[in-house]
PASEBA-1860 file (N, C-alpha, C; in nm, 3 decimals):
! residues 242
1> MSIPSPVV> 0.946/-0.492/5.504/0.844/-0.411/5.437/0.876/-0.264/5.456 ~ 0.877/-0.188/5.347/0.908/-0.047/5.355/0.791/0.031/5.412 ~ 0.821/0.137/5.489/0.718/0.220/5.549/0.687/0.336/5.456 ~ 0.559/0.362/5.427/0.523/0.471/5.337/0.573/0.605/5.390 ~ 0.585/0.700/5.302/0.628/0.833/5.340/0.532/0.895/5.440 ~ 0.585/0.973/5.536/0.499/1.036/5.637/0.393/1.127/5.578 ~ 0.413/1.177/5.453/0.313/1.266/5.393/0.187/1.190/5.354 ~ 0.196/1.059/5.341/0.079/0.979/5.308/-0.022/0.988/5.421
9> NSHVQLLA> -0.146/1.018/5.387/-0.256/1.028/5.484/-0.236/1.141/5.585 ~ -0.162/1.243/5.546/-0.142/1.358/5.635/-0.272/1.435/5.656 ~ -0.372/1.411/5.570/-0.501/1.478/5.581/-0.602/1.394/5.660 ~ -0.553/1.287/5.721/-0.639/1.192/5.793/-0.613/1.202/5.943 ~ -0.719/1.205/6.020/-0.708/1.210/6.167/-0.776/1.089/6.227 ~ -0.709/1.021/6.319/-0.768/0.906/6.388/-0.859/0.956/6.499 ~ -0.987/0.916/6.494/-1.084/0.956/6.596/-1.108/0.846/6.699 ~ -1.110/0.721/6.655/-1.137/0.610/6.747/-1.082/0.481/6.688
17> ALVDFDDK> -1.044/0.390/6.776/-0.992/0.260/6.733/-1.044/0.152/6.827 ~ -1.077/0.038/6.769/-1.120/-0.077/6.847/-1.048/-0.198/6.791 ~ -0.950/-0.249/6.866/-0.869/-0.359/6.815/-0.875/-0.478/6.909 ~ -0.860/-0.595/6.851/-0.852/-0.719/6.927/-0.708/-0.735/6.977 ~ -0.692/-0.751/7.108/-0.558/-0.759/7.166/-0.475/-0.869/7.101 ~ -0.537/-0.983/7.073/-0.466/-1.096/7.014/-0.454/-1.086/6.863 ~ -0.515/-0.984/6.805/-0.510/-0.962/6.660/-0.561/-1.082/6.582 ~ -0.672/-1.138/6.632/-0.735/-1.251/6.562/-0.866/-1.210/6.494
25> EESEYRFL> -0.913/-1.089/6.524/-1.035/-1.039/6.463/-1.007/-0.905/6.396 ~ -1.101/-0.860/6.315/-1.086/-0.733/6.246/-1.070/-0.617/6.345 ~ -0.989/-0.522/6.308/-0.980/-0.397/6.382/-1.075/-0.296/6.320 ~ -1.131/-0.209/6.404/-1.225/-0.108/6.355/-1.168/0.031/6.384 ~ -1.186/0.121/6.286/-1.135/0.256/6.301/-1.238/0.359/6.254 ~ -1.231/0.475/6.319/-1.311/0.590/6.278/-1.212/0.703/6.249 ~ -1.215/0.751/6.124/-1.121/0.855/6.082/-1.196/0.980/6.037 ~ -1.129/1.094/6.048/-1.179/1.218/5.992/-1.085/1.258/5.880
33> VDGRHVKY> -1.141/1.277/5.761/-1.061/1.307/5.643/-1.088/1.451/5.597 ~ -0.982/1.523/5.574/-0.991/1.663/5.530/-1.068/1.750/5.628 ~ -1.071/1.709/5.756/-1.139/1.788/5.857/-1.289/1.794/5.843 ~ -1.347/1.709/5.756/-1.492/1.718/5.728/-1.562/1.583/5.723 ~ -1.499/1.484/5.663/-1.568/1.360/5.631/-1.522/1.245/5.720 ~ -1.619/1.175/5.781/-1.588/1.061/5.867/-1.588/0.933/5.784 ~ -1.484/0.854/5.800/-1.471/0.727/5.730/-1.455/0.614/5.833 ~ -1.531/0.507/5.816/-1.521/0.391/5.903/-1.446/0.281/5.826
41> VTVDPGVL> -1.336/0.236/5.885/-1.249/0.142/5.815/-1.224/0.019/5.901 ~ -1.237/-0.098/5.843/-1.201/-0.223/5.910/-1.072/-0.276/5.848 ~ -0.993/-0.344/5.931/-0.864/-0.397/5.885/-0.854/-0.544/5.924 ~ -0.818/-0.626/5.829/-0.803/-0.769/5.856/-0.696/-0.794/5.962 ~ -0.710/-0.900/6.041/-0.606/-0.933/6.139/-0.476/-0.967/6.068 ~ -0.364/-0.930/6.129/-0.234/-0.962/6.073/-0.183/-0.866/5.968 ~ -0.263/-0.767/5.932/-0.221/-0.672/5.828/-0.125/-0.569/5.884 ~ -0.150/-0.524/6.006/-0.069/-0.419/6.068/0.013/-0.477/6.183
49> PKDDRTFA> 0.128/-0.417/6.212/0.206/-0.462/6.328/0.120/-0.458/6.454 ~ 0.124/-0.561/6.532/0.034/-0.575/6.645/0.042/-0.459/6.744 ~ 0.160/-0.406/6.765/0.178/-0.300/6.865/0.162/-0.160/6.808 ~ 0.132/-0.148/6.680/0.124/-0.015/6.618/-0.014/0.014/6.561 ~ -0.116/-0.048/6.617/-0.249/-0.037/6.556/-0.334/0.076/6.612 ~ -0.289/0.143/6.719/-0.373/0.246/6.780/-0.302/0.380/6.799 ~ -0.172/0.385/6.777/-0.098/0.510/6.795/-0.092/0.583/6.662 ~ -0.170/0.689/6.651/-0.192/0.756/6.522/-0.063/0.793/6.448
57> PVLLPLLP> 0.037/0.855/6.511/0.157/0.894/6.436/0.227/0.777/6.367 ~ 0.216/0.657/6.425/0.276/0.539/6.363/0.177/0.470/6.270 ~ 0.051/0.466/6.311/-0.051/0.394/6.234/-0.076/0.456/6.097 ~ -0.097/0.586/6.091/-0.140/0.650/5.966/-0.041/0.629/5.851 ~ 0.090/0.642/5.872/0.183/0.616/5.761/0.184/0.470/5.717 ~ 0.142/0.378/5.803/0.140/0.236/5.767/0.022/0.200/5.679 ~ -0.084/0.282/5.685/-0.204/0.254/5.607/-0.184/0.292/5.461 ~ -0.254/0.225/5.370/-0.247/0.266/5.229/-0.313/0.403/5.212
65> PFPLGDWN> -0.280/0.476/5.105/-0.342/0.607/5.082/-0.494/0.595/5.079 ~ -0.561/0.686/5.146/-0.708/0.683/5.147/-0.760/0.720/5.008 ~ -0.848/0.637/4.954/-0.903/0.666/4.821/-0.982/0.796/4.819 ~ -0.981/0.861/4.706/-1.063/0.980/4.687/-1.207/0.936/4.662 ~ -1.297/1.032/4.665/-1.436/0.999/4.634/-1.527/1.001/4.755 ~ -1.655/0.984/4.727/-1.759/0.991/4.829/-1.787/0.852/4.885 ~ -1.715/0.816/4.992/-1.737/0.686/5.056/-1.727/0.704/5.207 ~ -1.788/0.614/5.281/-1.782/0.625/5.427/-1.746/0.494/5.496
73> EGHISKDA> -1.737/0.385/5.422/-1.693/0.257/5.477/-1.589/0.195/5.385 ~ -1.482/0.145/5.445/-1.378/0.082/5.367/-1.319/-0.037/5.440 ~ -1.250/-0.121/5.365/-1.188/-0.240/5.426/-1.047/-0.255/5.372 ~ -0.953/-0.280/5.463/-0.812/-0.296/5.427/-0.770/-0.440/5.450 ~ -0.703/-0.495/5.352/-0.649/-0.631/5.362/-0.507/-0.631/5.304 ~ -0.445/-0.748/5.298/-0.311/-0.758/5.241/-0.319/-0.778/5.090 ~ -0.234/-0.706/5.020/-0.224/-0.724/4.875/-0.171/-0.865/4.847 ~ -0.239/-0.936/4.760/-0.200/-1.075/4.730/-0.062/-1.083/4.666
81> QNGRPVFA> -0.017/-0.975/4.600/0.110/-0.978/4.529/0.229/-0.947/4.620 ~ 0.216/-0.841/4.702/0.332/-0.800/4.781/0.309/-0.803/4.932 ~ 0.188/-0.836/4.975/0.159/-0.848/5.118/0.142/-0.716/5.190 ~ 0.142/-0.605/5.117/0.125/-0.475/5.180/-0.023/-0.442/5.201 ~ -0.055/-0.354/5.297/-0.194/-0.315/5.318/-0.249/-0.243/5.196 ~ -0.372/-0.276/5.162/-0.437/-0.215/5.046/-0.586/-0.204/5.075 ~ -0.649/-0.100/5.025/-0.794/-0.090/5.037/-0.857/-0.191/4.941 ~ -0.917/-0.296/4.998/-0.982/-0.397/4.917/-1.112/-0.345/4.858
89> NVNKSSLP> -1.181/-0.259/4.932/-1.306/-0.199/4.882/-1.344/-0.078/4.965 ~ -1.418/0.010/4.905/-1.480/0.123/4.974/-1.621/0.136/4.918 ~ -1.711/0.187/5.000/-1.849/0.205/4.952/-1.917/0.315/5.031 ~ -2.022/0.366/4.975/-2.106/0.466/5.040/-2.227/0.395/5.097 ~ -2.232/0.385/5.230/-2.340/0.312/5.297/-2.435/0.409/5.365 ~ -2.557/0.365/5.381/-2.657/0.440/5.457/-2.643/0.397/5.602 ~ -2.565/0.471/5.678/-2.534/0.433/5.815/-2.651/0.463/5.908 ~ -2.671/0.382/6.011/-2.783/0.404/6.103/-2.761/0.526/6.190
97> GVKNTWHP> -2.870/0.584/6.237/-2.864/0.697/6.328/-2.975/0.685/6.431 ~ -2.962/0.759/6.540/-3.068/0.761/6.641/-3.193/0.821/6.580 ~ -3.306/0.754/6.593/-3.431/0.798/6.532/-3.515/0.886/6.624 ~ -3.504/0.863/6.755/-3.587/0.939/6.849/-3.524/1.076/6.877 ~ -3.536/1.167/6.783/-3.479/1.301/6.798/-3.584/1.393/6.860 ~ -3.611/1.371/6.988/-3.719/1.441/7.056/-3.683/1.583/7.098 ~ -3.554/1.612/7.111/-3.511/1.745/7.154/-3.492/1.835/7.030 ~ -3.528/1.963/7.038/-3.520/2.050/6.919/-3.380/2.088/6.877
105> TLIDHLEL> -3.280/2.071/6.964/-3.145/2.116/6.934/-3.063/2.007/6.865 ~ -3.004/2.043/6.751/-2.914/1.955/6.677/-2.779/2.022/6.666 ~ -2.672/1.951/6.700/-2.537/2.007/6.697/-2.445/1.915/6.619 ~ -2.378/1.970/6.518/-2.285/1.891/6.439/-2.159/1.862/6.520 ~ -2.110/1.741/6.511/-1.994/1.700/6.592/-1.870/1.782/6.560 ~ -1.862/1.838/6.439/-1.746/1.918/6.403/-1.744/2.053/6.473 ~ -1.858/2.093/6.530/-1.866/2.221/6.600/-1.818/2.211/6.745 ~ -1.797/2.089/6.792/-1.758/2.067/6.931/-1.607/2.076/6.946
113> RKLDRLRQ> -1.562/2.146/7.048/-1.419/2.155/7.077/-1.388/2.071/7.200 ~ -1.309/1.967/7.181/-1.279/1.874/7.288/-1.190/1.937/7.393 ~ -1.231/1.924/7.519/-1.153/1.973/7.631/-1.088/1.860/7.710 ~ -1.159/1.749/7.722/-1.108/1.637/7.802/-1.187/1.512/7.766 ~ -1.128/1.396/7.787/-1.199/1.270/7.765/-1.222/1.203/7.899 ~ -1.350/1.183/7.935/-1.383/1.120/8.061/-1.387/0.969/8.047 ~ -1.444/0.924/7.936/-1.447/0.782/7.901/-1.425/0.773/7.751 ~ -1.419/0.651/7.702/-1.390/0.631/7.560/-1.483/0.713/7.471
121> NIHKVAHP> -1.613/0.713/7.503/-1.708/0.783/7.417/-1.782/0.896/7.490 ~ -1.725/0.945/7.600/-1.781/1.059/7.671/-1.672/1.165/7.685 ~ -1.694/1.281/7.624/-1.595/1.386/7.625/-1.652/1.514/7.686 ~ -1.568/1.587/7.754/-1.600/1.722/7.799/-1.566/1.816/7.684 ~ -1.662/1.896/7.641/-1.643/1.978/7.522/-1.693/2.119/7.544 ~ -1.659/2.207/7.451/-1.710/2.344/7.449/-1.784/2.365/7.318 ~ -1.887/2.451/7.323/-1.964/2.483/7.203/-2.018/2.625/7.218 ~ -2.019/2.704/7.110/-2.064/2.842/7.119/-2.205/2.859/7.176
129> RFDEPVLV> -2.287/2.757/7.163/-2.425/2.766/7.212/-2.430/2.770/7.365 ~ -2.330/2.715/7.430/-2.333/2.701/7.577/-2.225/2.788/7.641 ~ -2.261/2.851/7.753/-2.168/2.939/7.824/-2.064/2.861/7.903 ~ -2.096/2.736/7.936/-2.006/2.654/8.015/-1.978/2.522/7.942 ~ -1.873/2.449/7.983/-1.846/2.319/7.921/-1.964/2.224/7.938 ~ -1.980/2.134/7.843/-2.085/2.033/7.846/-2.022/1.898/7.817 ~ -2.102/1.793/7.833/-2.056/1.658/7.801/-2.123/1.610/7.673 ~ -2.049/1.536/7.595/-2.106/1.474/7.476/-2.084/1.323/7.486
137> KFAEFPWQ> -2.188/1.247/7.457/-2.178/1.102/7.453/-2.224/1.058/7.316 ~ -2.147/0.971/7.252/-2.176/0.940/7.112/-2.135/0.797/7.078 ~ -2.189/0.749/6.969/-2.153/0.617/6.918/-2.028/0.632/6.832 ~ -1.921/0.565/6.871/-1.797/0.571/6.793/-1.808/0.492/6.663 ~ -1.893/0.387/6.665/-1.910/0.304/6.547/-2.060/0.280/6.524 ~ -2.101/0.260/6.401/-2.243/0.246/6.369/-2.316/0.138/6.449 ~ -2.249/0.029/6.481/-2.317/-0.080/6.552/-2.353/-0.043/6.696 ~ -2.300/0.070/6.746/-2.332/0.115/6.880/-2.457/0.203/6.887
145> IPYLEDET> -2.513/0.236/6.773/-2.628/0.326/6.768/-2.746/0.276/6.852 ~ -2.782/0.147/6.851/-2.896/0.103/6.934/-2.882/0.137/7.081 ~ -2.760/0.134/7.135/-2.740/0.169/7.275/-2.770/0.317/7.298 ~ -2.728/0.402/7.205/-2.756/0.545/7.217/-2.903/0.574/7.194 ~ -2.967/0.493/7.110/-3.112/0.508/7.088/-3.188/0.485/7.218 ~ -3.155/0.379/7.289/-3.221/0.348/7.416/-3.196/0.458/7.519 ~ -3.073/0.503/7.527/-3.037/0.604/7.626/-3.106/0.737/7.598 ~ -3.116/0.770/7.470/-3.185/0.893/7.430/-3.331/0.889/7.473
153> TVYQWIDG> -3.393/0.774/7.458/-3.533/0.758/7.496/-3.552/0.772/7.647 ~ -3.458/0.716/7.724/-3.466/0.728/7.869/-3.456/0.874/7.911 ~ -3.369/0.949/7.848/-3.360/1.091/7.880/-3.490/1.164/7.849 ~ -3.558/1.119/7.748/-3.689/1.178/7.718/-3.788/1.147/7.829 ~ -3.784/1.024/7.880/-3.874/0.984/7.988/-3.853/1.070/8.113 ~ -3.729/1.103/8.144/-3.699/1.172/8.270/-3.679/1.322/8.252 ~ -3.699/1.372/8.133/-3.673/1.514/8.107/-3.747/1.604/8.206 ~ -3.674/1.695/8.269/-3.733/1.789/8.363/-3.752/1.737/8.503
161> SGIGPKFL> -3.714/1.612/8.529/-3.738/1.551/8.660/-3.622/1.573/8.758 ~ -3.505/1.615/8.708/-3.390/1.633/8.796/-3.324/1.504/8.838 ~ -3.356/1.395/8.771/-3.298/1.265/8.807/-3.160/1.246/8.746 ~ -3.146/1.282/8.622/-3.018/1.267/8.553/-2.967/1.401/8.505 ~ -2.846/1.405/8.448/-2.795/1.529/8.391/-2.892/1.582/8.285 ~ -2.898/1.714/8.270/-2.990/1.774/8.173/-2.950/1.736/8.030 ~ -3.048/1.696/7.954/-3.028/1.662/7.813/-3.036/1.793/7.734 ~ -2.929/1.824/7.658/-2.920/1.956/7.594/-2.934/1.952/7.443
169> GHVTEEGR> -2.935/1.836/7.383/-2.950/1.829/7.238/-2.889/1.704/7.178 ~ -2.914/1.686/7.050/-2.863/1.570/6.976/-2.737/1.608/6.899 ~ -2.645/1.514/6.884/-2.522/1.535/6.810/-2.532/1.463/6.676 ~ -2.498/1.531/6.569/-2.509/1.474/6.436/-2.372/1.455/6.371 ~ -2.368/1.361/6.279/-2.249/1.336/6.197/-2.297/1.322/6.053 ~ -2.268/1.420/5.971/-2.309/1.420/5.831/-2.458/1.390/5.818 ~ -2.538/1.452/5.904/-2.683/1.444/5.893/-2.751/1.343/5.983 ~ -2.680/1.238/6.023/-2.743/1.138/6.109/-2.709/1.165/6.255
177> VIGFVMEY> -2.800/1.131/6.346/-2.777/1.155/6.489/-2.698/1.039/6.547 ~ -2.585/1.071/6.612/-2.497/0.967/6.665/-2.481/0.976/6.818 ~ -2.541/1.077/6.881/-2.523/1.090/7.025/-2.598/1.210/7.079 ~ -2.557/1.257/7.195/-2.627/1.370/7.255/-2.532/1.451/7.344 ~ -2.576/1.573/7.375/-2.506/1.662/7.465/-2.583/1.671/7.595 ~ -2.513/1.666/7.708/-2.578/1.677/7.838/-2.497/1.770/7.927 ~ -2.557/1.814/8.035/-2.489/1.908/8.122/-2.365/1.846/8.186 ~ -2.267/1.930/8.208/-2.148/1.889/8.282/-2.163/1.939/8.425
185> IDGARTAT> -2.163/1.848/8.520/-2.180/1.883/8.660/-2.042/1.900/8.721 ~ -2.004/2.024/8.747/-1.872/2.053/8.801/-1.855/1.990/8.939 ~ -1.744/1.924/8.961/-1.718/1.862/9.090/-1.785/1.727/9.108 ~ -1.845/1.676/9.003/-1.914/1.547/9.014/-1.813/1.435/9.038 ~ -1.857/1.334/9.108/-1.771/1.220/9.140/-1.857/1.095/9.152 ~ -1.792/0.981/9.155/-1.863/0.856/9.177/-1.916/0.852/9.320 ~ -2.036/0.803/9.338/-2.098/0.798/9.470/-2.018/0.707/9.565 ~ -2.026/0.740/9.695/-1.963/0.661/9.800/-2.071/0.619/9.899
193> PDDLRACQ> -2.038/0.532/9.995/-2.138/0.493/10.096/-2.200/0.613/10.168 ~ -2.127/0.722/10.179/-2.180/0.842/10.245/-2.294/0.905/10.166 ~ -2.304/0.870/10.036/-2.408/0.927/9.950/-2.530/0.835/9.939 ~ -2.538/0.734/10.025/-2.643/0.633/10.011/-2.782/0.695/10.010 ~ -2.811/0.783/10.104/-2.946/0.841/10.111/-2.978/0.924/9.988 ~ -2.880/1.000/9.941/-2.902/1.080/9.820/-2.929/0.989/9.700 ~ -2.856/0.877/9.692/-2.877/0.782/9.584/-3.017/0.719/9.594 ~ -3.059/0.690/9.714/-3.192/0.632/9.733/-3.300/0.730/9.690
201> RALSRLHA> -3.281/0.859/9.721/-3.379/0.960/9.680/-3.386/0.970/9.528 ~ -3.270/0.969/9.463/-3.267/0.976/9.317/-3.336/0.855/9.256 ~ -3.309/0.738/9.315/-3.370/0.615/9.264/-3.520/0.614/9.288 ~ -3.564/0.669/9.400/-3.707/0.675/9.429/-3.779/0.762/9.326 ~ -3.716/0.873/9.288/-3.776/0.960/9.186/-3.785/0.888/9.052 ~ -3.685/0.805/9.024/-3.687/0.727/8.900/-3.803/0.628/8.903 ~ -3.818/0.559/9.015/-3.927/0.461/9.027/-4.063/0.528/9.023 ~ -4.072/0.651/9.074/-4.199/0.723/9.072/-4.246/0.751/8.930
209> LGIKHGDI> -4.150/0.754/8.836/-4.185/0.774/8.695/-4.214/0.642/8.626 ~ -4.209/0.532/8.702/-4.236/0.401/8.644/-4.120/0.343/8.568 ~ -3.998/0.381/8.607/-3.878/0.335/8.537/-3.788/0.260/8.635 ~ -3.735/0.147/8.593/-3.641/0.074/8.677/-3.503/0.072/8.611 ~ -3.402/0.077/8.696/-3.263/0.079/8.652/-3.211/-0.064/8.646 ~ -3.131/-0.094/8.546/-3.085/-0.231/8.528/-2.956/-0.267/8.597 ~ -2.888/-0.169/8.659/-2.757/-0.201/8.718/-2.725/-0.099/8.827 ~ -2.777/-0.122/8.947/-2.757/-0.029/9.058/-2.623/-0.055/9.125
217> NKHNFVAA> -2.527/0.031/9.103/-2.399/0.027/9.172/-2.345/0.169/9.179 ~ -2.245/0.192/9.261/-2.196/0.327/9.286/-2.146/0.398/9.160 ~ -2.099/0.320/9.063/-2.046/0.380/8.941/-2.155/0.436/8.851 ~ -2.279/0.403/8.879/-2.390/0.455/8.799/-2.465/0.567/8.869 ~ -2.398/0.630/8.966/-2.451/0.750/9.030/-2.345/0.860/9.023 ~ -2.389/0.979/8.989/-2.300/1.095/8.988/-2.335/1.181/9.108 ~ -2.240/1.198/9.199/-2.265/1.276/9.320/-2.187/1.407/9.315 ~ -2.255/1.515/9.355/-2.190/1.645/9.364/-2.226/1.706/9.498
225> ERDRTRVE> -2.267/1.832/9.500/-2.306/1.889/9.629/-2.440/1.831/9.673 ~ -2.481/1.866/9.793/-2.602/1.810/9.852/-2.722/1.826/9.759 ~ -2.799/1.719/9.747/-2.923/1.715/9.668/-2.898/1.728/9.518 ~ -2.775/1.703/9.474/-2.751/1.705/9.331/-2.699/1.572/9.282 ~ -2.736/1.465/9.349/-2.698/1.332/9.304/-2.783/1.295/9.183 ~ -2.719/1.241/9.083/-2.789/1.205/8.960/-2.765/1.058/8.929 ~ -2.860/0.999/8.856/-2.846/0.863/8.810/-2.785/0.866/8.671 ~ -2.678/0.790/8.650/-2.619/0.781/8.517/-2.700/0.684/8.433
233> LDVEYSRL> -2.720/0.721/8.307/-2.807/0.642/8.221/-2.727/0.565/8.117 ~ -2.632/0.485/8.163/-2.549/0.413/8.068/-2.573/0.263/8.071 ~ -2.688/0.223/8.123/-2.724/0.081/8.122/-2.868/0.069/8.076 ~ -2.915/-0.053/8.064/-3.051/-0.073/8.017/-3.155/-0.030/8.121 ~ -3.258/0.035/8.070/-3.370/0.075/8.154/-3.496/0.013/8.095 ~ -3.599/0.004/8.177/-3.728/-0.042/8.126/-3.839/0.014/8.213 ~ -3.956/0.015/8.159/-4.072/0.063/8.233/-4.114/-0.042/8.336 ~ -4.150/0.004/8.454/-4.202/-0.086/8.556/-4.339/-0.133/8.514
241> EG> -4.369/-0.257/8.546/-4.502/-0.311/8.514/-4.599/-0.272/8.623 ~ -4.724/-0.258/8.582/-4.829/-0.227/8.678/-4.841/-0.080/8.708
END
């Protein structure tokens, strides 16, 4: 199979990829086109070389040319005639977004300048609104929005309590809210047994608000200098009964 010219899809940037290691299920991609428009693309298993599905310089030339027009979801399959990748369909969908936009600040994702990636969907970024680096957490794919919805609500519950990192605003993508910005705690690290009392104090403050944490382990605590231990809000929370 011939490889398309490198100029094909030169205006496309790979933002995120989720692939099945065994290549038995669809691969999911998030692309930025022309520096402005986000496109979500799924690819049938077996369409792309198994080892070249996530490395952008190799992946992008292998994909068929991105169709023009106003669309945000597309699907790639094999052409029945020659077996090459082809866009089987594209459409303009009403993608879900976080509904609980309780904070007054809205920041477009294109305004954020990435400095570092802490986790797959948590980046250290810079923005003109803030004097120091901040963290952004966002849904890479539309089906992840419910998790961000829950987390956004928990931040509303604890706002001003000093339990978790400060919530600084909502992040938008073409009008819909896909995540949020929170403070970056310089020198933060995963808690150790030496931080047990600080973790207990943070957890006690959480319980005092009538909230219980669904997964208490050291990886869900952010420890910095004395009395600045925070609870990470990346698991399910619920209100305490009674």
